[in-house]
N, CA, C and O atoms as a GROMACS GRO file, in nm:
protein
  628
    1ASP      N    1  -4.600   4.394  -0.102
    1ASP     CA    2  -4.650   4.518  -0.162
    1ASP      C    3  -4.535   4.619  -0.166
    1ASP      O    4  -4.475   4.647  -0.063
    2PRO      N    5  -4.505   4.674  -0.283
    2PRO     CA    6  -4.392   4.766  -0.293
    2PRO      C    7  -4.413   4.897  -0.216
    2PRO      O    8  -4.315   4.962  -0.180
    3GLY      N    9  -4.539   4.937  -0.190
    3GLY     CA   10  -4.565   5.061  -0.120
    3GLY      C   11  -4.568   5.047   0.031
    3GLY      O   12  -4.596   5.144   0.102
    4PHE      N   13  -4.540   4.928   0.083
    4PHE     CA   14  -4.546   4.906   0.227
    4PHE      C   15  -4.420   4.960   0.293
    4PHE      O   16  -4.309   4.928   0.251
    5GLY      N   17  -4.439   5.042   0.396
    5GLY     CA   18  -4.325   5.100   0.467
    5GLY      C   19  -4.358   5.119   0.613
    5GLY      O   20  -4.452   5.060   0.666
    6ALA      N   21  -4.278   5.201   0.679
    6ALA     CA   22  -4.292   5.223   0.822
    6ALA      C   23  -4.426   5.287   0.857
    6ALA      O   24  -4.488   5.252   0.958
    7ARG      N   25  -4.472   5.381   0.776
    7ARG     CA   26  -4.599   5.448   0.803
    7ARG      C   27  -4.715   5.348   0.799
    7ARG      O   28  -4.801   5.349   0.887
    8GLU      N   29  -4.717   5.263   0.698
    8GLU     CA   30  -4.823   5.163   0.686
    8GLU      C   31  -4.817   5.062   0.801
    8GLU      O   32  -4.919   5.019   0.853
    9PHE      N   33  -4.694   5.026   0.838
    9PHE     CA   34  -4.676   4.933   0.949
    9PHE      C   35  -4.733   4.992   1.078
    9PHE      O   36  -4.807   4.925   1.150
   10LEU      N   37  -4.698   5.117   1.108
   10LEU     CA   38  -4.748   5.182   1.230
   10LEU      C   39  -4.899   5.198   1.227
   10LEU      O   40  -4.965   5.183   1.329
   11ARG      N   41  -4.953   5.228   1.110
   11ARG     CA   42  -5.099   5.239   1.096
   11ARG      C   43  -5.165   5.105   1.130
   11ARG      O   44  -5.266   5.101   1.199
   12ASP      N   45  -5.107   4.996   1.080
   12ASP     CA   46  -5.162   4.864   1.108
   12ASP      C   47  -5.151   4.828   1.256
   12ASP      O   48  -5.242   4.766   1.312
   13VAL      N   49  -5.042   4.868   1.321
   13VAL     CA   50  -5.025   4.842   1.464
   13VAL      C   51  -5.131   4.918   1.543
   13VAL      O   52  -5.192   4.862   1.634
   14VAL      N   53  -5.152   5.045   1.510
   14VAL     CA   54  -5.254   5.125   1.578
   14VAL      C   55  -5.392   5.064   1.558
   14VAL      O   56  -5.472   5.058   1.652
   15ARG      N   57  -5.421   5.020   1.437
   15ARG     CA   58  -5.550   4.956   1.410
   15ARG      C   59  -5.567   4.829   1.491
   15ARG      O   60  -5.674   4.804   1.546
   16ALA      N   61  -5.463   4.749   1.499
   16ALA     CA   62  -5.471   4.625   1.577
   16ALA      C   63  -5.493   4.656   1.725
   16ALA      O   64  -5.575   4.591   1.790
   17LEU      N   65  -5.420   4.754   1.777
   17LEU     CA   66  -5.433   4.788   1.919
   17LEU      C   67  -5.563   4.859   1.951
   17LEU      O   68  -5.602   4.867   2.068
   18SER      N   69  -5.631   4.911   1.850
   18SER     CA   70  -5.761   4.974   1.875
   18SER      C   71  -5.873   4.870   1.883
   18SER      O   72  -5.986   4.902   1.919
   19ASN      N   73  -5.841   4.746   1.850
   19ASN     CA   74  -5.939   4.637   1.860
   19ASN      C   75  -5.941   4.588   2.004
   19ASN      O   76  -5.842   4.533   2.053
   20ARG      N   77  -6.052   4.607   2.071
   20ARG     CA   78  -6.065   4.573   2.213
   20ARG      C   79  -6.038   4.424   2.238
   20ARG      O   80  -5.972   4.388   2.336
   21ASN      N   81  -6.089   4.338   2.150
   21ASN     CA   82  -6.068   4.194   2.168
   21ASN      C   83  -5.919   4.160   2.161
   21ASN      O   84  -5.870   4.079   2.240
   22TYR      N   85  -5.848   4.220   2.067
   22TYR     CA   86  -5.706   4.195   2.054
   22TYR      C   87  -5.630   4.245   2.175
   22TYR      O   88  -5.540   4.178   2.226
   23LEU      N   89  -5.666   4.362   2.222
   23LEU     CA   90  -5.600   4.421   2.338
   23LEU      C   91  -5.619   4.335   2.462
   23LEU      O   92  -5.524   4.312   2.538
   24GLU      N   93  -5.741   4.286   2.484
   24GLU     CA   94  -5.767   4.198   2.598
   24GLU      C   95  -5.686   4.070   2.587
   24GLU      O   96  -5.629   4.023   2.685
   25LEU      N   97  -5.681   4.014   2.468
   25LEU     CA   98  -5.606   3.891   2.446
   25LEU      C   99  -5.456   3.916   2.468
   25LEU      O  100  -5.388   3.833   2.528
   26LEU      N  101  -5.407   4.026   2.421
   26LEU     CA  102  -5.265   4.060   2.435
   26LEU      C  103  -5.227   4.076   2.582
   26LEU      O  104  -5.125   4.023   2.626
   27ILE      N  105  -5.308   4.148   2.658
   27ILE     CA  106  -5.280   4.169   2.800
   27ILE      C  107  -5.290   4.037   2.877
   27ILE      O  108  -5.206   4.008   2.962
   28GLY      N  109  -5.392   3.958   2.847
   28GLY     CA  110  -5.408   3.829   2.912
   28GLY      C  111  -5.291   3.737   2.884
   28GLY      O  112  -5.242   3.669   2.975
   29MET      N  113  -5.245   3.734   2.760
   29MET     CA  114  -5.132   3.648   2.724
   29MET      C  115  -5.003   3.696   2.790
   29MET      O  116  -4.916   3.615   2.824
   30PHE      N  117  -4.990   3.826   2.810
   30PHE     CA  118  -4.872   3.878   2.880
   30PHE      C  119  -4.865   3.820   3.021
   30PHE      O  120  -4.760   3.770   3.062
   31PHE      N  121  -4.975   3.827   3.095
   31PHE     CA  122  -4.974   3.778   3.233
   31PHE      C  123  -4.963   3.626   3.239
   31PHE      O  124  -4.897   3.572   3.328
   32LEU      N  125  -5.026   3.556   3.145
   32LEU     CA  126  -5.013   3.411   3.142
   32LEU      C  127  -4.870   3.369   3.108
   32LEU      O  128  -4.819   3.273   3.165
   33SER      N  129  -4.807   3.441   3.017
   33SER     CA  130  -4.668   3.410   2.983
   33SER      C  131  -4.576   3.436   3.102
   33SER      O  132  -4.482   3.360   3.125
   34LEU      N  133  -4.603   3.540   3.175
   34LEU     CA  134  -4.526   3.570   3.296
   34LEU      C  135  -4.539   3.456   3.397
   34LEU      O  136  -4.440   3.410   3.453
   35MET      N  137  -4.662   3.411   3.420
   35MET     CA  138  -4.686   3.302   3.514
   35MET      C  139  -4.621   3.173   3.465
   35MET      O  140  -4.561   3.100   3.544
   36GLN      N  141  -4.632   3.146   3.336
   36GLN     CA  142  -4.575   3.024   3.281
   36GLN      C  143  -4.422   3.025   3.293
   36GLN      O  144  -4.362   2.923   3.324
   37GLY      N  145  -4.362   3.138   3.269
   37GLY     CA  146  -4.217   3.148   3.283
   37GLY      C  147  -4.170   3.123   3.424
   37GLY      O  148  -4.072   3.050   3.446
   38VAL      N  149  -4.238   3.181   3.521
   38VAL     CA  150  -4.202   3.160   3.662
   38VAL      C  151  -4.224   3.013   3.698
   38VAL      O  152  -4.140   2.951   3.764
   39ARG      N  153  -4.338   2.958   3.656
   39ARG     CA  154  -4.369   2.818   3.688
   39ARG      C  155  -4.264   2.724   3.629
   39ARG      O  156  -4.215   2.634   3.697
   40ASN      N  157  -4.230   2.745   3.502
   40ASN     CA  158  -4.133   2.657   3.438
   40ASN      C  159  -3.995   2.671   3.499
   40ASN      O  160  -3.920   2.573   3.509
   41ALA      N  161  -3.960   2.792   3.539
   41ALA     CA  162  -3.828   2.814   3.599
   41ALA      C  163  -3.818   2.746   3.736
   41ALA      O  164  -3.712   2.696   3.772
   42LEU      N  165  -3.926   2.745   3.811
   42LEU     CA  166  -3.922   2.689   3.946
   42LEU      C  167  -3.957   2.541   3.953
   42LEU      O  168  -3.933   2.476   4.055
   43TRP      N  169  -4.015   2.487   3.845
   43TRP     CA  170  -4.062   2.348   3.850
   43TRP      C  171  -3.949   2.250   3.878
   43TRP      O  172  -3.964   2.162   3.962
   44LEU      N  173  -3.838   2.265   3.810
   44LEU     CA  174  -3.727   2.171   3.828
   44LEU      C  175  -3.673   2.175   3.972
   44LEU      O  176  -3.636   2.072   4.028
   45TYR      N  177  -3.670   2.294   4.030
   45TYR     CA  178  -3.624   2.306   4.169
   45TYR      C  179  -3.722   2.237   4.264
   45TYR      O  180  -3.679   2.167   4.357
   46SER      N  181  -3.850   2.256   4.243
   46SER     CA  182  -3.947   2.191   4.333
   46SER      C  183  -3.945   2.040   4.314
   46SER      O  184  -3.957   1.966   4.412
   47ALA      N  185  -3.929   1.993   4.190
   47ALA     CA  186  -3.924   1.849   4.166
   47ALA      C  187  -3.799   1.789   4.231
   47ALA      O  188  -3.805   1.679   4.287
   48THR      N  189  -3.688   1.860   4.223
   48THR     CA  190  -3.562   1.807   4.274
   48THR      C  191  -3.550   1.821   4.426
   48THR      O  192  -3.514   1.725   4.494
   49PHE      N  193  -3.578   1.938   4.477
   49PHE     CA  194  -3.550   1.965   4.618
   49PHE      C  195  -3.672   1.951   4.709
   49PHE      O  196  -3.656   1.917   4.827
   50TYR      N  197  -3.792   1.976   4.658
   50TYR     CA  198  -3.912   1.964   4.743
   50TYR      C  199  -3.964   1.820   4.741
   50TYR      O  200  -3.989   1.760   4.846
   51TRP      N  201  -3.981   1.766   4.619
   51TRP     CA  202  -4.034   1.630   4.607
   51TRP      C  203  -3.922   1.526   4.611
   51TRP      O  204  -3.949   1.407   4.628
   52ARG      N  205  -3.797   1.570   4.595
   52ARG     CA  206  -3.680   1.482   4.600
   52ARG      C  207  -3.683   1.374   4.492
   52ARG      O  208  -3.651   1.258   4.517
   53LEU      N  209  -3.723   1.414   4.372
   53LEU     CA  210  -3.728   1.320   4.260
   53LEU      C  211  -3.590   1.311   4.195
   53LEU      O  212  -3.512   1.406   4.195
   54THR      N  213  -3.562   1.195   4.140
   54THR     CA  214  -3.436   1.175   4.068
   54THR      C  215  -3.454   1.219   3.923
   54THR      O  216  -3.566   1.242   3.878
   55ASN      N  217  -3.344   1.231   3.851
   55ASN     CA  218  -3.352   1.265   3.708
   55ASN      C  219  -3.433   1.160   3.632
   55ASN      O  220  -3.510   1.194   3.542
   56TYR      N  221  -3.416   1.035   3.669
   56TYR     CA  222  -3.491   0.926   3.606
   56TYR      C  223  -3.642   0.945   3.627
   56TYR      O  224  -3.720   0.929   3.534
   57GLU      N  225  -3.682   0.980   3.749
   57GLU     CA  226  -3.825   1.000   3.778
   57GLU      C  227  -3.879   1.124   3.707
   57GLU      O  228  -3.992   1.123   3.658
   58ILE      N  229  -3.800   1.228   3.701
   58ILE     CA  230  -3.844   1.351   3.634
   58ILE      C  231  -3.871   1.326   3.487
   58ILE      O  232  -3.960   1.389   3.429
   59ALA      N  233  -3.797   1.236   3.427
   59ALA     CA  234  -3.817   1.204   3.284
   59ALA      C  235  -3.957   1.151   3.257
   59ALA      O  236  -4.008   1.168   3.146
   60PHE      N  237  -4.020   1.088   3.355
   60PHE     CA  238  -4.153   1.033   3.337
   60PHE      C  239  -4.262   1.140   3.324
   60PHE      O  240  -4.375   1.110   3.285
   61PHE      N  241  -4.229   1.264   3.356
   61PHE     CA  242  -4.328   1.371   3.342
   61PHE      C  243  -4.364   1.395   3.196
   61PHE      O  244  -4.465   1.459   3.167
   62ALA      N  245  -4.282   1.345   3.105
   62ALA     CA  246  -4.316   1.355   2.963
   62ALA      C  247  -4.447   1.281   2.934
   62ALA      O  248  -4.518   1.318   2.840
   63ILE      N  249  -4.478   1.179   3.012
   63ILE     CA  250  -4.603   1.105   2.994
   63ILE      C  251  -4.722   1.197   3.022
   63ILE      O  252  -4.816   1.205   2.943
   64GLY      N  253  -4.717   1.267   3.135
   64GLY     CA  254  -4.826   1.360   3.168
   64GLY      C  255  -4.839   1.470   3.065
   64GLY      O  256  -4.950   1.511   3.031
   65SER      N  257  -4.725   1.518   3.015
   65SER     CA  258  -4.728   1.623   2.913
   65SER      C  259  -4.794   1.571   2.786
   65SER      O  260  -4.885   1.635   2.732
   66LEU      N  261  -4.747   1.458   2.738
   66LEU     CA  262  -4.799   1.402   2.613
   66LEU      C  263  -4.948   1.372   2.622
   66LEU      O  264  -5.025   1.412   2.535
   67VAL      N  265  -4.988   1.304   2.727
   67VAL     CA  266  -5.130   1.270   2.743
   67VAL      C  267  -5.214   1.396   2.758
   67VAL      O  268  -5.323   1.405   2.703
   68GLY      N  269  -5.163   1.493   2.832
   68GLY     CA  270  -5.236   1.619   2.849
   68GLY      C  271  -5.252   1.694   2.719
   68GLY      O  272  -5.361   1.743   2.688
   69TYR      N  273  -5.145   1.705   2.641
   69TYR     CA  274  -5.153   1.776   2.512
   69TYR      C  275  -5.246   1.704   2.415
   69TYR      O  276  -5.325   1.769   2.346
   70VAL      N  277  -5.236   1.572   2.408
   70VAL     CA  278  -5.322   1.496   2.316
   70VAL      C  279  -5.468   1.510   2.358
   70VAL      O  280  -5.555   1.534   2.274
   71PHE      N  281  -5.496   1.496   2.487
   71PHE     CA  282  -5.633   1.511   2.536
   71PHE      C  283  -5.685   1.651   2.508
   71PHE      O  284  -5.796   1.668   2.456
   72GLY      N  285  -5.606   1.751   2.542
   72GLY     CA  286  -5.650   1.890   2.523
   72GLY      C  287  -5.674   1.922   2.378
   72GLY      O  288  -5.774   1.986   2.345
   73SER      N  289  -5.584   1.879   2.290
   73SER     CA  290  -5.602   1.911   2.148
   73SER      C  291  -5.718   1.838   2.086
   73SER      O  292  -5.778   1.887   1.990
   74SER      N  293  -5.754   1.719   2.138
   74SER     CA  294  -5.871   1.651   2.084
   74SER      C  295  -6.001   1.699   2.146
   74SER      O  296  -6.108   1.683   2.086
   75PHE      N  297  -5.994   1.757   2.263
   75PHE     CA  298  -6.113   1.802   2.335
   75PHE      C  299  -6.152   1.945   2.299
   75PHE      O  300  -6.267   1.984   2.317
   76VAL      N  301  -6.057   2.024   2.248
   76VAL     CA  302  -6.081   2.167   2.226
   76VAL      C  303  -6.187   2.192   2.118
   76VAL      O  304  -6.263   2.287   2.130
   77THR      N  305  -6.193   2.111   2.016
   77THR     CA  306  -6.293   2.130   1.911
   77THR      C  307  -6.433   2.114   1.968
   77THR      O  308  -6.523   2.192   1.937
   78TRP      N  309  -6.451   2.014   2.052
   78TRP     CA  310  -6.581   1.993   2.116
   78TRP      C  311  -6.616   2.113   2.205
   78TRP      O  312  -6.730   2.158   2.206
   79MET      N  313  -6.516   2.164   2.279
   79MET     CA  314  -6.543   2.278   2.366
   79MET      C  315  -6.581   2.402   2.287
   79MET      O  316  -6.670   2.477   2.327
   80HIS      N  317  -6.514   2.425   2.174
   80HIS     CA  318  -6.548   2.541   2.091
   80HIS      C  319  -6.688   2.528   2.033
   80HIS      O  320  -6.758   2.628   2.017
   81ALA      N  321  -6.730   2.406   2.002
   81ALA     CA  322  -6.865   2.386   1.949
   81ALA      C  323  -6.971   2.402   2.058
   81ALA      O  324  -7.082   2.448   2.032
   82ARG      N  325  -6.936   2.366   2.179
   82ARG     CA  326  -7.033   2.369   2.290
   82ARG      C  327  -7.037   2.504   2.361
   82ARG      O  328  -7.143   2.549   2.403
   83PHE      N  329  -6.921   2.567   2.375
   83PHE     CA  330  -6.910   2.693   2.450
   83PHE      C  331  -6.846   2.799   2.361
   83PHE      O  332  -6.784   2.768   2.259
   84ASP      N  333  -6.862   2.922   2.401
   84ASP     CA  334  -6.796   3.033   2.334
   84ASP      C  335  -6.645   3.022   2.358
   84ASP      O  336  -6.602   2.969   2.461
   85LYS      N  337  -6.566   3.071   2.264
   85LYS     CA  338  -6.420   3.064   2.278
   85LYS      C  339  -6.373   3.138   2.402
   85LYS      O  340  -6.278   3.095   2.468
   86ARG      N  341  -6.437   3.248   2.435
   86ARG     CA  342  -6.399   3.325   2.553
   86ARG      C  343  -6.413   3.241   2.680
   86ARG      O  344  -6.325   3.242   2.766
   87TRP      N  345  -6.525   3.167   2.691
   87TRP     CA  346  -6.549   3.085   2.810
   87TRP      C  347  -6.461   2.961   2.809
   87TRP      O  348  -6.419   2.914   2.915
   88THR      N  349  -6.435   2.907   2.691
   88THR     CA  350  -6.344   2.793   2.680
   88THR      C  351  -6.205   2.833   2.730
   88THR      O  352  -6.143   2.761   2.808
   89CYS      N  353  -6.158   2.948   2.685
   89CYS     CA  354  -6.026   2.996   2.726
   89CYS      C  355  -6.024   3.028   2.875
   89CYS      O  356  -5.927   2.996   2.944
   90ALA      N  357  -6.129   3.091   2.925
   90ALA     CA  358  -6.136   3.126   3.068
   90ALA      C  359  -6.132   3.001   3.155
   90ALA      O  360  -6.061   2.997   3.255
   91ALA      N  361  -6.208   2.898   3.118
   91ALA     CA  362  -6.208   2.774   3.196
   91ALA      C  363  -6.071   2.707   3.190
   91ALA      O  364  -6.022   2.657   3.292
   92ALA      N  365  -6.010   2.706   3.073
   92ALA     CA  366  -5.876   2.646   3.061
   92ALA      C  367  -5.774   2.723   3.144
   92ALA      O  368  -5.686   2.662   3.205
   93VAL      N  369  -5.784   2.854   3.147
   93VAL     CA  370  -5.692   2.937   3.226
   93VAL      C  371  -5.707   2.906   3.375
   93VAL      O  372  -5.608   2.895   3.446
   94VAL      N  373  -5.831   2.894   3.422
   94VAL     CA  374  -5.853   2.865   3.564
   94VAL      C  375  -5.792   2.730   3.601
   94VAL      O  376  -5.721   2.719   3.702
   95VAL      N  377  -5.818   2.628   3.520
   95VAL     CA  378  -5.761   2.496   3.549
   95VAL      C  379  -5.609   2.500   3.539
   95VAL      O  380  -5.539   2.438   3.619
   96TYR      N  381  -5.558   2.573   3.439
   96TYR     CA  382  -5.414   2.585   3.421
   96TYR      C  383  -5.348   2.657   3.539
   96TYR      O  384  -5.236   2.623   3.577
   97CYS      N  385  -5.416   2.754   3.597
   97CYS     CA  386  -5.360   2.827   3.710
   97CYS      C  387  -5.367   2.746   3.840
   97CYS      O  388  -5.274   2.750   3.921
   98VAL      N  389  -5.475   2.674   3.859
   98VAL     CA  390  -5.498   2.605   3.986
   98VAL      C  391  -5.440   2.464   3.986
   98VAL      O  392  -5.379   2.422   4.085
   99GLY      N  393  -5.458   2.390   3.878
   99GLY     CA  394  -5.418   2.249   3.874
   99GLY      C  395  -5.276   2.221   3.915
   99GLY      O  396  -5.253   2.139   4.004
  100PRO      N  397  -5.178   2.285   3.853
  100PRO     CA  398  -5.039   2.256   3.888
  100PRO      C  399  -4.999   2.305   4.028
  100PRO      O  400  -4.899   2.259   4.083
  101ALA      N  401  -5.074   2.396   4.085
  101ALA     CA  402  -5.041   2.446   4.219
  101ALA      C  403  -5.094   2.353   4.328
  101ALA      O  404  -5.047   2.358   4.442
  102LEU      N  405  -5.189   2.268   4.294
  102LEU     CA  406  -5.248   2.179   4.395
  102LEU      C  407  -5.148   2.087   4.464
  102LEU      O  408  -5.154   2.073   4.586
  103PRO      N  409  -5.055   2.023   4.392
  103PRO     CA  410  -4.962   1.936   4.464
  103PRO      C  411  -4.878   2.010   4.568
  103PRO      O  412  -4.853   1.959   4.677
  104LEU      N  413  -4.835   2.131   4.535
  104LEU     CA  414  -4.757   2.208   4.633
  104LEU      C  415  -4.843   2.248   4.752
  104LEU      O  416  -4.796   2.248   4.866
  105ALA      N  417  -4.969   2.283   4.727
  105ALA     CA  418  -5.059   2.315   4.838
  105ALA      C  419  -5.083   2.192   4.925
  105ALA      O  420  -5.082   2.200   5.048
  106LEU      N  421  -5.103   2.077   4.860
  106LEU     CA  422  -5.121   1.952   4.936
  106LEU      C  423  -4.992   1.917   5.012
  106LEU      O  424  -4.998   1.861   5.122
  107GLY      N  425  -4.878   1.948   4.953
  107GLY     CA  426  -4.752   1.926   5.022
  107GLY      C  427  -4.737   2.019   5.141
  107GLY      O  428  -4.687   1.979   5.246
  108TYR      N  429  -4.779   2.142   5.125
  108TYR     CA  430  -4.771   2.240   5.234
  108TYR      C  431  -4.853   2.194   5.354
  108TYR      O  432  -4.812   2.212   5.469
  109TYR      N  433  -4.971   2.136   5.327
  109TYR     CA  434  -5.059   2.091   5.435
  109TYR      C  435  -5.030   1.948   5.480
  109TYR      O  436  -5.102   1.893   5.563
  110GLY      N  437  -4.923   1.887   5.425
  110GLY     CA  438  -4.882   1.755   5.470
  110GLY      C  439  -4.959   1.639   5.409
  110GLY      O  440  -4.937   1.524   5.448
  111VAL      N  441  -5.047   1.666   5.316
  111VAL     CA  442  -5.122   1.558   5.252
  111VAL      C  443  -5.030   1.477   5.160
  111VAL      O  444  -5.036   1.354   5.156
  112LEU      N  445  -4.944   1.547   5.086
  112LEU     CA  446  -4.843   1.483   5.003
  112LEU      C  447  -4.705   1.517   5.058
  112LEU      O  448  -4.678   1.632   5.095
  113THR      N  449  -4.619   1.418   5.064
  113THR     CA  450  -4.480   1.441   5.102
  113THR      C  451  -4.392   1.361   5.006
  113THR      O  452  -4.443   1.284   4.925
  114HIS      N  453  -4.262   1.380   5.016
  114HIS     CA  454  -4.173   1.303   4.930
  114HIS      C  455  -4.176   1.154   4.965
  114HIS      O  456  -4.124   1.072   4.890
  115GLU      N  457  -4.236   1.120   5.078
  115GLU     CA  458  -4.248   0.980   5.120
  115GLU      C  459  -4.384   0.919   5.086
  115GLU      O  460  -4.407   0.802   5.117
  116THR      N  461  -4.473   0.995   5.025
  116THR     CA  462  -4.607   0.945   4.990
  116THR      C  463  -4.595   0.829   4.892
  116THR      O  464  -4.527   0.841   4.790
  117PRO      N  465  -4.661   0.716   4.922
  117PRO     CA  466  -4.660   0.607   4.824
  117PRO      C  467  -4.726   0.653   4.693
  117PRO      O  468  -4.824   0.727   4.695
  118TRP      N  469  -4.673   0.609   4.584
  118TRP     CA  470  -4.725   0.642   4.451
  118TRP      C  471  -4.716   0.791   4.421
  118TRP      O  472  -4.797   0.844   4.345
  119LEU      N  473  -4.619   0.859   4.482
  119LEU     CA  474  -4.604   1.003   4.461
  119LEU      C  475  -4.582   1.036   4.314
  119LEU      O  476  -4.643   1.129   4.262
  120LEU      N  477  -4.495   0.961   4.247
  120LEU     CA  478  -4.465   0.992   4.107
  120LEU      C  479  -4.589   0.985   4.018
  120LEU      O  480  -4.612   1.080   3.943
  121PRO      N  481  -4.669   0.878   4.023
  121PRO     CA  482  -4.791   0.878   3.940
  121PRO      C  483  -4.889   0.990   3.978
  121PRO      O  484  -4.958   1.044   3.891
  122ILE      N  485  -4.895   1.025   4.104
  122ILE     CA  486  -4.983   1.134   4.147
  122ILE      C  487  -4.936   1.266   4.086
  122ILE      O  488  -5.017   1.343   4.034
  123LEU      N  489  -4.806   1.291   4.092
  123LEU     CA  490  -4.753   1.415   4.034
  123LEU      C  491  -4.766   1.416   3.882
  123LEU      O  492  -4.789   1.522   3.823
  124ILE      N  493  -4.753   1.301   3.819
  124ILE     CA  494  -4.771   1.293   3.674
  124ILE      C  495  -4.917   1.323   3.638
  124ILE      O  496  -4.944   1.388   3.537
  125ALA      N  497  -5.010   1.277   3.720
  125ALA     CA  498  -5.152   1.309   3.697
  125ALA      C  499  -5.175   1.460   3.711
  125ALA      O  500  -5.251   1.518   3.633
  126PHE      N  501  -5.111   1.522   3.807
  126PHE     CA  502  -5.122   1.668   3.818
  126PHE      C  503  -5.055   1.738   3.701
  126PHE      O  504  -5.096   1.847   3.662
  127SER      N  505  -4.952   1.676   3.644
  127SER     CA  506  -4.889   1.730   3.524
  127SER      C  507  -4.989   1.733   3.408
  127SER      O  508  -4.989   1.826   3.328
  128PHE      N  509  -5.073   1.631   3.403
  128PHE     CA  510  -5.181   1.630   3.304
  128PHE      C  511  -5.270   1.753   3.322
  128PHE      O  512  -5.313   1.813   3.224
  129LEU      N  513  -5.296   1.791   3.448
  129LEU     CA  514  -5.381   1.908   3.477
  129LEU      C  515  -5.313   2.039   3.440
  129LEU      O  516  -5.377   2.144   3.442
  130GLN      N  517  -5.187   2.034   3.407
  130GLN     CA  518  -5.119   2.153   3.357
  130GLN      C  519  -5.120   2.155   3.205
  130GLN      O  520  -5.147   2.259   3.145
  131HIS      N  521  -5.093   2.044   3.143
  131HIS     CA  522  -5.073   2.043   2.999
  131HIS      C  523  -5.201   2.034   2.919
  131HIS      O  524  -5.206   2.090   2.809
  132ALA      N  525  -5.304   1.967   2.968
  132ALA     CA  526  -5.432   1.961   2.894
  132ALA      C  527  -5.494   2.101   2.882
  132ALA      O  528  -5.529   2.141   2.771
  133PRO      N  529  -5.509   2.176   2.992
  133PRO     CA  530  -5.567   2.310   2.976
  133PRO      C  531  -5.475   2.405   2.900
  133PRO      O  532  -5.523   2.497   2.833
  134PHE      N  533  -5.343   2.384   2.909
  134PHE     CA  534  -5.252   2.468   2.832
  134PHE      C  535  -5.274   2.446   2.683
  134PHE      O  536  -5.274   2.542   2.605
  135SER      N  537  -5.294   2.322   2.643
  135SER     CA  538  -5.321   2.291   2.503
  135SER      C  539  -5.452   2.354   2.458
  135SER      O  540  -5.460   2.413   2.350
  136ILE      N  541  -5.555   2.343   2.540
  136ILE     CA  542  -5.685   2.403   2.509
  136ILE      C  543  -5.673   2.554   2.502
  136ILE      O  544  -5.727   2.617   2.411
  137MET      N  545  -5.602   2.612   2.597
  137MET     CA  546  -5.587   2.757   2.604
  137MET      C  547  -5.512   2.810   2.482
  137MET      O  548  -5.557   2.907   2.420
  138THR      N  549  -5.400   2.750   2.447
  138THR     CA  550  -5.322   2.802   2.335
  138THR      C  551  -5.395   2.783   2.202
  138THR      O  552  -5.390   2.871   2.116
  139THR      N  553  -5.462   2.670   2.185
  139THR     CA  554  -5.540   2.649   2.063
  139THR      C  555  -5.650   2.753   2.052
  139THR      O  556  -5.676   2.806   1.944
  140THR      N  557  -5.716   2.781   2.163
  140THR     CA  558  -5.823   2.880   2.164
  140THR      C  559  -5.770   3.019   2.135
  140THR      O  560  -5.833   3.095   2.061
  141VAL      N  561  -5.656   3.053   2.193
  141VAL     CA  562  -5.596   3.185   2.170
  141VAL      C  563  -5.560   3.201   2.022
  141VAL      O  564  -5.588   3.305   1.963
  142TYR      N  565  -5.498   3.100   1.964
  142TYR     CA  566  -5.459   3.110   1.822
  142TYR      C  567  -5.583   3.118   1.732
  142TYR      O  568  -5.582   3.189   1.631
  143SER      N  569  -5.687   3.047   1.769
  143SER     CA  570  -5.811   3.055   1.694
  143SER      C  571  -5.874   3.194   1.708
  143SER      O  572  -5.926   3.249   1.611
  144ALA      N  573  -5.869   3.249   1.828
  144ALA     CA  574  -5.922   3.384   1.851
  144ALA      C  575  -5.840   3.487   1.775
  144ALA      O  576  -5.896   3.584   1.722
  145LEU      N  577  -5.708   3.469   1.768
  145LEU     CA  578  -5.625   3.561   1.691
  145LEU      C  579  -5.663   3.558   1.543
  145LEU      O  580  -5.663   3.662   1.477
  146ALA      N  581  -5.694   3.442   1.491
  146ALA     CA  582  -5.738   3.432   1.352
  146ALA      C  583  -5.871   3.505   1.334
  146ALA      O  584  -5.891   3.574   1.233
  147ASP      N  585  -5.962   3.490   1.430
  147ASP     CA  586  -6.089   3.562   1.424
  147ASP      C  587  -6.068   3.713   1.428
  147ASP      O  588  -6.135   3.787   1.357
  148ILE      N  589  -5.976   3.758   1.511
  148ILE     CA  590  -5.946   3.901   1.522
  148ILE      C  591  -5.884   3.953   1.393
  148ILE      O  592  -5.914   4.064   1.350
  149ALA      N  593  -5.797   3.873   1.333
  149ALA     CA  594  -5.738   3.913   1.204
  149ALA      C  595  -5.848   3.927   1.098
  149ALA      O  596  -5.846   4.021   1.019
  150ASP      N  597  -5.943   3.834   1.097
  150ASP     CA  598  -6.055   3.844   1.004
  150ASP      C  599  -6.139   3.969   1.032
  150ASP      O  600  -6.183   4.039   0.940
  151GLU      N  601  -6.162   3.996   1.161
  151GLU     CA  602  -6.238   4.115   1.200
  151GLU      C  603  -6.169   4.242   1.153
  151GLU      O  604  -6.234   4.332   1.100
  152ASN      N  605  -6.037   4.250   1.172
  152ASN     CA  606  -5.963   4.368   1.128
  152ASN      C  607  -5.962   4.379   0.976
  152ASN      O  608  -5.967   4.490   0.921
  153GLU      N  609  -5.955   4.267   0.908
  153GLU     CA  610  -5.958   4.272   0.762
  153GLU      C  611  -6.092   4.323   0.711
  153GLU      O  612  -6.098   4.402   0.617
  154LEU      N  613  -6.200   4.279   0.775
  154LEU     CA  614  -6.334   4.330   0.737
  154LEU      C  615  -6.347   4.478   0.767
  154LEU      O  616  -6.408   4.552   0.689
  155ARG      N  617  -6.291   4.521   0.878
  155ARG     CA  618  -6.304   4.661   0.919
  155ARG      C  619  -6.216   4.753   0.836
  155ARG      O  620  -6.260   4.861   0.796
  156TYR      N  621  -6.092   4.712   0.809
  156TYR     CA  622  -5.997   4.804   0.745
  156TYR      C  623  -5.955   4.764   0.604
  156TYR      O  624  -5.893   4.843   0.533
  157GLY      N  625  -5.988   4.646   0.563
  157GLY     CA  626  -5.952   4.601   0.428
  157GLY      C  627  -5.814   4.544   0.421
  157GLY      O  628  -5.769   4.503   0.314
   0.00000   0.00000   0.00000
């Protein structure tokens, strides 16, 4: 649009931020991104120094990631049909926050150690508990953003 400028841009930003659903989603994604950044930054250190995994063993975590993403992306449509997007996202966030922390908690209490038999498959299974809900959560967030864009278009044209 040739008439689009800074004033129109700022007006659109104010309109978007006045939408309560968008604001809640924005704040929630900020904190989730913060948590994800810290988790991703520390994961390699915990895998290497806490669990004492080799580079070869760490490479197998791609299996948990792939299976988790495929499962989550195929399961999310069913969840959206069965539950509200808000509850789907909330459940995925809870599993995403708790699931990957469980191995470290089990390690802290001595249930899992670097000497535990079948440690690598166990940790890969917990990796699934990180990536499946992340896939569900991000798909739900992007779907909610599309709904919010439609809502703003109906409200403001």
